[in-house]
N, C-alpha and C positions, 0 to 999 in steps of 0.2 A: 599587447591585444588587438585583435581584428575589430575593426567597426562594423563589419559583415554580419556578425552574430546577432541576430534579433533576439534578445533574451525575453522579452515581453511577449512575442509572438510563441516563443517555444515554451514559456511558463504556462501560457494559456492553453496550447496543445497538450501539455503535460497534465493539466488539470482536466482537460476534457478525457484524455486517455485514462486517467486515474479513476474518473467518474464512471466511465463504460466498464472498465476492468471490476470496479466494486458493485456495480448493478450484476454483472454475471456472478460474482461471488455471493451476493445477498440471494438471488434466485438460485443459484446452485445448492446454497447451504440449506434452503428450505426443502429441497429434495433429496439431499444428501443422505445416505445411510452407509455407516462403516460397516462392513462384513463382519458377522458375528464371531468369526475364527481370528480376527485381527485383534491385538492387544497393543496399546501403546503406552510409551512411559509417561505420557502426560494425558490428563483428562481433557477430551475436547469439550468446548463450551456448548451449552445447549443451542438450539437454533435460535430462539428468540434473543438472547443476549449476545449471540455472534452477530446476528442481523443488525442490532443495534449498535454494536462495536463497529461494524463496516460503515453505518450510516454517520457516525460520530467521526470516525477517523477521515471520512471523506470531506466532512464539513469542517475539519481542523486543517486538512490538506489545503481547502479552497482558501481559508482564512490566510495560511501561510503564502501561499501563491499571491493573493491580492496585496497582501503587505510587502511581498518582494516586488511587485510590479510598482508600486508607489515609491519605491525607494530611488532617491536620486542617484545613490552610488551603484555603479554597475557591478562592482565586486559582489555586493549582496545578492543581486539577481543571479551572478554567475554561480555562487556558492549555493543558492537554494536549488536552482535548476540542476547543478551537479549532484547534489545529494537526492534530488527527484529521480533523476536518471539511472544512478546507482542503486537506488531503492527498488525502481522497477526491475532491474536485472536480478538482483536478488531474491526480490519477491516472487518472481516466476520461476526461477529455478528451484528454490529451496522448498517453499511449501506445496506450490502448485505442480510443477513438472515432476519433480522427485516423488511426490505422494501417489501421483497417476502412476508413476512407472512402478513403484512398491506394491500398489494395491492392484495394478493392471486394470484399473477403471478410470473412468472420467473422475475427476475432483473439482469442486467448485473455482471457478476462473481458469480452468486450464486453457480454454480457447484464446482469451484475452492475453494470457501469458505467453503463449507460443506465438501468435500472430500478430500482437500488438506490442506488448511489452520488451519481448527478446529483440525483434527487429529495430525497435525505436533506441533502445538503450545500445546495442551494438553500432548503430549508425552514429549515436551523438556522443557516446562516452570519449572516444577518440579526439572528436574536435573540442569537447569540453577540456579534455586533458590539456590539449595545446594552448588553451586560453589561459593557463595558470603558469606566469613567469617563474615562479618558484615551486617546483614540483612538490615539495613537502607540504605546501599548502593544501593542495589537491587531497592529499592523503589525510591531512588533518579535517578537512571538510567531511570526507567520507567517515572517519572515525566518529566525530562528533555527532554527525546525521544519524549514523546507525545507533548510537547509544540513545539519542533523543527518542528515535522511533521505537527502540524496545521499551523505553519507559513508558511513552504513551500507550503502545499496545497492551501491555501487561496491565496498567492502571485501567484503561477502559474495560479490559476484560473482567478485572476484578469489581469494577465498579456495575457495570450491566449484570454480572452474574449475582452479586449482593442484591441490586435492585429488584432483579425477577425473582430472587428467592424469597421474597416478601409476598403472602399470599393475594394481597390487593393487586399489585402490579402482575403478579403471575397470572390470574384471572383474567385481567385486560389484556394482557398479550395472548392468551389462548382465544380469547373473543376476536382479536384483531386477525388472527390466522383463519379462524373458522368463518 
């Protein structure tokens, strides 16, 4: 492993990019309307639960980043950074770019996906791959990271949808938007 890769700096940059992306996603979600003639195999979350999910996933992301920065072992920092960079790539391509192409319109977080996530991921993934002496570990990190992310995203979606389906929280949420 090369000593030139500054994991702490890269982790903080990733956190900043993650936050900027999620701000665009939250703001874009508040104004996004699915065309009426489009049907999806899954139901999209409501605006308020989606925004809260984005806020919570951003906070969770920062907790993971801050934990990684404090780790004395460079391997943990490398693994978290590798996972984040791959997540940026997947997150940019699958929901954001693919949805915009399919719908032929802007979807929330498209700009940061194209102009920040994709270049950052394509620049850093090869560098990170070279940091793994045993290449199977690289793929293991990616696999476990994707599973963990899917579990967190699904759980947050369900929790926020449940909370905001309750009348008291729903009325508070509507007041915060108005």
